N, C-alpha and C positions, 0 to 999 in steps of 0.2 A: 298553521292557521288554515281552517277550512271555511270556504264561503259557499253557501247554497241558497237558492231561491225557494222559499217554502210558502205554501198556501196558508191562509189564516186558519183553516181547519187543522192543518198539521201543527201549527203553533199551539192551538188549543189542546191538541192531542197530548203534547208534552206537558201541558199545565194541568192535566187531570189529577185530582187530589186522591191520594190513597193512604191507607194505614198499613204498616208492615213492621215486623220485628225481625231483625237480623241477629241471630244468636248462634255462634259457633258454626258459621257456614263458610264453605269455600266460595271463591269468587264465581265459579261456574254455577254452583247451586244457587247462589244469591241471585244471579241473573235469571235463572229458571223460575225462582220464586216470584221475582218481580214480574216476569212475563205472565205468570198465572194470575196473580192478584190484580195487575193492571189491565189484564185482558188486551195485551198488545202483542205485536209480532216482532221478534228479533231475528236478524240475519247476521251470522258470523261463522268463522271457521273455528271449531272447538280447539284446534291445536294451538291457537294464539292466546288462549286464555291462561293466565298464570295459575300455578298450583296453590298459591297462598290463600289465606283466609281473610275475610272481611272483619274489620273491627266491630265488635258487638254494639248495636245501637237500635233504638226504636223510633219510628217515624209515625206521627199522627197528623192526618190531614195535610200531608206534604205532596208536592207535585212529583210526577214520575221522573221528570228531568233532574230534580234535586236528589232523589234517591239513587238514580243511575250514576250521577256524577260522584256520589259518595262511594258507591261500590267500585267504580273504576279509578278512584283516587290512588295515587302512588303506583299506578301501573303504566305500561307503555301503550295503553289503549285509549281511543277516543270514539265518539259516535256522531252520527248524523242521520237525518231523516231522508229516506229515499222512497217516494210514493207514500205508502202506508206502513213501511217497515223502518225499524230502528236498526241501522247498520253499525255494527261494532267492528272497528278495524285498528290495525297497528298505527300508532302515531309516527308517520314517516319523518317528522321533524326531529325525532330523537336519534342520536348517533351513538353507536357502540363500536367496540374495537375487537377485531380478531388479531391475536398476537401469539407468539410462541417461538419455538426453536425448530429448525430443520437440521437433521443429522443423518449420518451414514448408519443404516440399520445394522450393518455388519460390524463396524468398529465402534460405533457410539460417538464418533467425532462430529462436531458441528460442521455444517457445510456453509462456506462463505459465498455469497452471491447467488444463492438459490432463488428461484423465481416463484412468486405467488401471484396467481391470476384470479381475479374475481370480477365478473360482470364487465369484462373489457378493460379493467384496470390492472396495472402491473406494479408490483413492489418487489424489492430484492432484500434478502437477509444481509445483515451487516457482517463485520469481520468476526463476530462471535456466533454467527448463525441465527441471530435474533431478528424477527420481523414484526411489523405492526401495520395494520391497515384498518382505517376507521370508515364505517359505512352506516347508512340509515338502516333502521330495523326492517328486515325483510328476509326472504329465503334466497339463498345463493348456491351456485355450484362453484366450488373452490378447487383450483388446480395447483399442485405443488410439483415443481420440476427442477432438475439440475442436469447439466450436460453429462452424458454417460451413465445416467441413472434412469430407472423406470419412474414415470410420473404417477402421482396419486391424486385421486379426486374425492371430494367430500360434498355431500348435500348438507348445507348448513342453514339452520334457522337462527338468525342472529337477533335475539331478543334481550341480550345482555352481553357484557364483555365475555369473550371466549378465549381460553388459553388452549393451544394445541402443541403437542410435541410430536413432530412428524418425522418418521424414519423412512428413508428412501433406499431402495436396493439397487445395486449396480446392474446395468443392463448387460446381458450376454452378447448382444449385438447392438450396433449404433441405431437408435430409434429416432424417427422424425418427431419433432415436438408437436404437441397438440395445444392449440391456443383456444382460449375460452372467451367468447364474446365477439360481437361483430367488429369492435374497434381494436381487436388484438393486433399486435405487431409481431412479426417473426423474430426469432432469436437474432439473426444476422442484422435485421433492421434495428433492433434494440441496441445491439453492439455498436452500431454507428453513432448512437447518441452518447456513448460513454466517453470519458476523458482519461481513462486509465487502461493500460495494457496488463492483463492478468495472465500469469503463468502458473500452472499447478504442477504437481509432481509428475503427472502423466504426460504433460506437454514437454517437460524437461527431458524425459526419457526418450523422446522421439528425435532429439537433436543429435547431430554428429558428435562423436566423442573425441576428446583430446587425450591421447595416451590411455584410452580405455576409461576415461573419467567423464561423468556428466558434470558440467560446470555451469553454475548459474550466471556468472559474469560473462562467460563466453556465449551463453544463450542470449543475454541482453544485447551483446555486441552484434548479433545478427539482425537486430531490429532497425527500422528506418530511423535516421537521425543520430545513431550511436556509432562512434568511431573508436577503434582501439589505436592508441598513439604509436604503438610499435608491435611487431610480431610477437605473439605470446604474452603480451602484457595484460594484467588484470585492471589496468586503468581504463577510464572511459571519458571521452569528450562527447557531451550530449548537446547537440545543436549549438556548437560554438563555445560551450562552457569549458572551464579548466578541469583538470583531474581532481582537484580538491573541492570542486563545486557541486558534488553529488552527495546527497544525504543517504547513507547506507545504513539500514536498520535491521537488527535481529531481534524480533519481538520487542520493538520500540527502542531498543538500546543502540546508540550510534557506534559504528565501527570505523576507526580512523585509518586502518591499514587492512584492506580486504585481501591481501596477497599471501600465498605460500610459494616457496620454491622459485625465487628470483622473479616472482610475478607470473609464473607460468600457470599456476593453479590458484583459484580463489579459496577463501576460507569456508565456503558453503558446502557441506556434506549433503548430497542429494537424498540420502536415506532419512534425513531429519527434517527436510523441507515439506511444508504443507502447501503453501502457495506464496506467490510473489506479486505484489502490485507495483507496477513501474509507471511513474508519472514523468513525462518529458514535455508535455504541452501545458494544459491547465493544472496548476498545483494547488490543491485545497489549502485554506489558510491555517488548518491545524498542523501543517508541516512548515517548519521554518529553520533557519540557520544555514541554508545553502542556496545557491543561485539558480542551478540548472535543472536538477532532476532529483527524484526520490526513488530509492529501491527499498520498498517496505516488505521485508521477509517475515513470514510467520512459520514457526516451527510446528511440527506435528504434536498433537496433544497426547497421543498414546491410546491404544485400543481399550475400550471400557468393558469389553465382553470376553475376549480371548487373548492368550499369550502368543506372540509371534517372534521369531528370530530370523533375521536376514543379514546378508553380508555380501561382499564382493572382493575380487582380486583383480588388479590391473597392473600394467607395467610400472605405475608410479606409486601405488599404495594398496593397502589392505584395509578393509572396513568391516565393522560389525555393528548391528543395531538390534535392540530388544525392546519390546513394548508389551503392555498388558494391563489388566486391572489390578489395582491395589484393593479396592472394594468394588465388586462387580456392579456396573451401572451407576457407580457413585464416585469413584476415584480411579485414576489411571496414571501410568508413567511411560516415558520414552527415554531411552539412553542409547546414544550412538558414539562410536569411537572410530577414528581413522588415523592410520600411521603410515608414513612414507616408507618405501622400500629402496629408495635411491642410494642411501648410505650403505646398504648391504651389498650393492653391486661392487663396491670398491674392494671388499674382502673376498667375495665369491666369484665375481665376474670381472673381466678386464675391458669389456667393450663399452662400459659407461665410466665416466670420470666426474660424477656430480658429488661434490663435497657439500652435501646439504641433507638435512632431515627436518621433518615437521610432523606434528600431530595436532589433532583437534578433538574436543569432546563436546557433545551436546546432551543436555538433560532437560526434561520438562515433566512436570506433574500437575495435576489439577484435582480439585475436590468440589463436588456439587452439594451445597448445603440443602437447597430446596430449589423450587422453580424460579425463585427471585434472586438467589445469591450463589455465586461461584467464584472460586479463587484459583489462580494459576501461578506457578513458579517455574521460571526457565533460567537455565545457566548455559554459558558458552565459555570455553577456554581453548585458545590456540597458541601454539609455540613453534617458532622457526629458529634453526641454527644453521648458519652458513659459515664454512671455515675453509682455510687453505693451508698449504704447507709452509707458508712464510709467516705463520702466526696471526694472520688476519682472521677476524671472526666478527660476525654480526648476528645478534640474537634479537628477536622481538616477540612480544606476547600481546594478545588481545584477550581480555576477560570482560564478560558482560553478565549481568543478572537482572531479571525483571520480575517483580511481584505485582500481579494484577488482580483487582477485585471487581467483579461485575455485579451490578445491582439494578433490578427493575423497580423503579419508584412507583410507576403505574403502567398500564398497558401501552402508553404512548411515550414514556420517558425512560430512557436507558442510560445508565452511568457506567463508565469504566474509570477506575482510579489506579494509577500505576506509580510504583517506586522503582527507579531505574539506576543501575550502576554500570559504568563503563570505565575501563582502565587500559590504556595503551602504553607500553614501555618498549624502548629501543636502546640497545646497548651495542656500541661499536668498539671493538678492541683495536687499539692503535698500534699494537706490536711493540710498545716500549713500556710495558707494565702499566699503561694508562688506558682508561675506558672513557668513551664519550657517551653520555646518557641524555636521551630526550624522552618526552612522554606527555600525556595528557590524561587527566582523570576527571570524570563527571559524576555528579550525583543529582538526580532529577526527580521531581515530583510533579505529576500532572493529573488533571481531571478532565474527562471528556464526556459531554452529555449529547445524546441524540434524541431529538423530539420529532416523532412522526406526526406532523400536524394533520395531514390528510393524504389520501393517495396522490402521488405526484408532487408532494411538498414535504421535504425533509429538512430539518434545521439541526445544525451541529454547533455547539459552543463549548468553551472551556478555557482553561488556563494552564500554564506550565512555568515552572521555575527550575533553573539549573545552576549549580555551583561548579565552575571549571577550576581545576588546579593544573597549571601548565608548567612544564619543565622544558624550556626552550633549548637548553644545552648546558651540561655540566661535565667538567673533567673530574674523574675519580682515579686515584685518591684526590681529595679536594684541592683544587688550584683556583683561587679566586680570580687570578689574573686572566685565566683563559675560559672562565665560565660566565654564562648569562644569568641574570637574576631571575628567580622564579616569579611567576605571576599567578594571580587568582582573579576570577571574574564572576559576577552574578548576572544572570540573564533571565528576564521575565517576559511573558507574553500572554495576552488575552486574544481570543479569536472568535470569529462568528462565520459560519458557512450556511448557505441555503441552496438547495437543489430543487427547483420548482418548474413544473410544466405550466407555462403561461397559457398556451393553447395546445391543441392536440398535436400540432406540428412545430411547436417552438419550446425549447428547453433553455432555462437560464440557470447557470451556476455562478455564484458570486461569493466572495468572502472578503474579510478584512482582518488583518493581524496588527495589533498594537504592541510594540515591544520596547524594552529598555535594556541597556547593557552597560555595565560599569566594571572597570578593571583597575587593578593596582599591582605594583611590583613589591615583592618581598626581597629585601636586600640580603645577599648571602654573607657579605663580609661584616655587616653590622645589623643589629636588630632593628625591626620596624618595617613599615610599609610606605611606599609612595602614595600620595593622595590620589584617591580614585578619580578616574575620568568617566563621565556618564554620557551616554547617547540615548536618544529617544527617536522612534521611527514608526512609520505607518506603511503597511503593505496591502494595497488593494489588489484584488484579483477578480477577473470576470470572464465568463465564456457564454456565448450565445450559440445555440445549435438549432439550425433550421432544417426540418424534414421537407425537402423540396418536392419529393414524391415518395412513393412506397420504397424505392430503392436508392434514393439520393439524399445526401446530407451535406450541409455546409456549416462549418464552425468558424467562429471568430473569437480570438483569445487575446487577453492582455493579462500579464503578471508583473507586479513589482515585488522583487525579492531582495532580502538583505542578508548578508553573511558577516558575522562579527569575528570570525577566525580566518587568518591567512596562513597558507602552507608555503613555506619558503624552502626550496631545494634546488639542486643543480638540474635544471630541466633539459640539459643536453644529453643526459644519459637515458637510454631506453628504459631502464629500470633502476630505481634507487630508493632504498628505505632510509637514506640519510636525510631526514626531514626535520624541520622545525616548525611547530605551530605557534603562531603569535596572535594574541587577542588585540582587538581595537583598543587603542589607548590615546594619550595626548598627541602622539606622533603618527599613529596609524588610524585612519578613519575606516569605518565599516565599508565593506564592498557592497555595491548596489547594482541592480540590473533591472532594466525595463525591457519587456519582451512582448512582441505582437506576432500573431500568426494567423494564417487562414488554412483551412483544410477542407477539401472536397472529396467525397467518397461515393462511388457508384457500385452497386451490387447488380450483376447481371442475372438473368434467369437461367443461365447455363453454368452455375457453380463458378462464376468468375467474380473478381473484385478489382476495381481500379481506384487508386488513391493519389491525390496530388496535394502537396502541402508546401507552403512557403512560410518563412519566418525571418524576423529581424530582431536582433538583441543588441542593446547598448549597455556597456559595462562602465562602472565608475569606481575610482579608488583601487585600481589594479596595481599590484606590486610586482616589481622585477628588480633583479640585481645588476649592478654595474659589471662591466667586463672584469675578469680576473678576481672576482670577489670570493673570499674564503669564508665558509660558514663554521667549520669545525675548529674549536678552540680559538675563536675570534670573538671576544666579549664586546667588540664594537662593530659587529657586522651590520647592525641596524642602520648605521650611517651609510652603508652601501646600497640601501634600498631607495628606489625611486618609484613615484606613483603617477598614474595617468589614467587614461580612458581606453576603452576597447570597443570593438563592434564585430558582430558576426551576422551573416545572412546565408540563406540556403534555399534550395528547391529539392523536394523529395518526390520521387515517382515510385509507386508500388503497384505491381501486377500480381494477382494470384489467380490460379486456375486449377480446378480439379478435373482431371481427365480419367474417368473411370474411378479406380481406387488410388491413382497416382496424384499426389498433391505437388504443385510447383509454385515457386514464388521468385519474382525478380524485383529487386530494390536498387534504384539508382539515386545517388545523392550528389548534387553539386553544391559545395559550400565553401565559404572563406571566413577566416577569423583573424583579426588584426589587433594590435596594441599601438598606442601612441603615448609615449612617456618622455617627458623632458629629461634630458641627460643621458638618454639611451638612443642609439642610432641617429644622433644629431637632431633629436626631436621629430624625426620623420616616422610615420607609421610603418610597422613591420609585421610580417605574419608571425603568429605564435608557433611554437615548436610542435604543436599538434594540428597545424593547418594542413589538411590533406584534401585538395579541391575535389577530386573525383573518387567516388566509392561505389563499386558495383558488387552486389551480392546475389548469387543464384543458388537456390536450394530445391532439392527434390526428395520426396518421401514416398517410398514404394512398399506398402505392407504386403509382402509375398504371401504370408499366411497369418493366422491369428497370433502366432508366436514368433514369426520371423519377419523382420523389416530391414530394408536397405535404405540408406540415407546418404546424400551427398550435399556438400556445401562448397561453393566456389566464391572466392573473394578477390577482387582486384582493387588496388588502392594506390593513388598517387603517393610518392614518397613524402615523408614529413619534412618540414623546414628545419634547417640546422645551420649553425654558425661555423664556417670553416675559415681557418686563418689563411691570409694571403702571404704571410712571411713570419719571420721570427727575429727577435733580438736577444742578446745575452745580458742577463742581469744577475750579478752575484754568482756567476758560473752556471746559471740555469737558462734554458731556452724559454722565452716568453712569447706566446703567439701574438700576432698582429691581426686584428679583425678589420675588415673593410666595412662591414655592416652587420646588424643583428639578423640572424636567420636568413642570410643571403644566398644559401645554397639548399639543395634538397638531396635526400637519399633517393636512390633509384626506385621507380615504381615496382611494386611487388604483387604477385598473385599466389594464391594458395588453394589447394583442393583437398578437402577432407572427405573421405569415404568410409562408411562404417556399416557393419552388419550387426544387428541386435537379435539375439536368440533368447527367448524367455522359456526355458524348459519347465515343465510341470513336474515337480518332484514331491512325492509323498513320503513323509517320515513316519515309519511304523514303530510304535513303542513296543 
């Protein structure tokens, strides 16, 4: 709406009567014709005049205002009188959307989290590289940037919705970011407002190696608030959570056992990883099913323009990966394979005695139908075989598959629909021609919508449904007396997220998840199912981030999370794949957690960073086994379960400093985590077996040259809690331990130093 004060003479000027015929005229020519016939003066920028034509019409004895309104009808233009001129201008009240895809110019792969800056406003591309930013009609300078890439800039005249496909080139040297607009915020300052830790393939390669391997889980274990329960384990305790309370995803598919080789190596092949989002504080409501954290791993999509072959050889494994276009700029593939070498040492070398082997395969392909539709198919399969000379063997497999369809409904509404399959199987050879089988299989359908309401205001909503098939434990050949009944469950959830900038210095993230879970048992010995037990729950989540100054941020977080599956295993062992997953049913209530945290971060002007975080987490319906409980071939072991509450709290201190080209980091965490369960430890609270109060991590990265870097990582940790017997008694000829209390002792504190040198030679292959 425009308001102007006009003289009576000006009002009469617009009411001047004219006769004019508009026949097959463009809008610009029609304005010129009106100017000539009406003997009036127009002021406007010719570049804002649309190219289209005016509908044919004749006016006899009509006012200039009536004719001009007819000419400008269905355009983005309005007019007003200024002195004796009719000023034609863009109607600033109209909003249009700049949207599109940001991708790697060399590979054609979409860039996740790329930054778009317009007029002091900032937007980020989503996990598929899509962005959308709505603005009033005007002229803008638009900047597109991504860390490690050269920025691009565009002069944009936004007079209608505009689609852009922006390719960025890798920078040969690290460039400083250029920000657009007086209200722009530096990259580090924007990073302070985020609630997720992002690791890309480049960041993973900079971390110290284990046995010559780049390992995702080991990388996450170097972060604040993350503890490994024992040396070399692929398990994680995140801010007091249990090892089963982390949601680990491979292209949206859950993985129930992320371990290879006794837990020393994780299932993630670095050659296939594109990026990883790690949530340990605020967890968006689109994620559910676990209490403590989310590891959201995305696989490479494959190069759309050229073929590439890469591989590696370490003390533990050999790996090979291939990628390239199926149809150039339209479809691509990625295939990677990794196979252990440890079993070969037994036959060829005598200094290793590892009776184990593993392999994993990753595959991904995609097809671009048009700018609005794209489909992805990803596959993962991993296998482990552990064996010994006394006929003991343990095999397990993880298999996942994800089919995803992206659709752009309109410039501001983005849809991803996924069909997901996950299958985990574990077979233990008991040495007497019998096997013990456990496993879980999921089939999931989910739809996720992203609505880019306006700059600084993004809404996500959707729904998910999962069918769980659980095999808690069966003896093969079939023995009903020593087997557990199979179970199935249906899990549904609806969610809503909003990420909104309330003020320039205040950001609000909040979400709510509404869920239901119902399970039933399938009897092995007789046909039929037990009547289903149903649960309904609500999970609110919220985070407020305050930008106290240019370099300081304070965050306040609350999460309510629910987990409907319980992992039951012998927690005294440093590593065990002998596990049983049980669903919530009439005897087992869903796990719940309430989490609150504060986080303060300060960025210095001398390449330094200081962070201080505190948290408290309350657990409900936590399961533990009575002393001397047997899981394997015990059809009544559920009677040995007891349930209670838990609590965890901690303080985390982070210091980062870049001295020249050398990057250093110090992370110290003091934390405790306890359980209180009636029937265990006389009902008195006790530390969990992953309670390690003190944790110190020191890391240094020294890029000697562009191709050679030296890295070091030192870790000191209090020994974890363990139950040690104070004596024994004899029962049926066997020594039975006597425990004074649950987790009443500790392993000795340990420290470890990893040092690595990484050389990236430049090799040219000549055909």
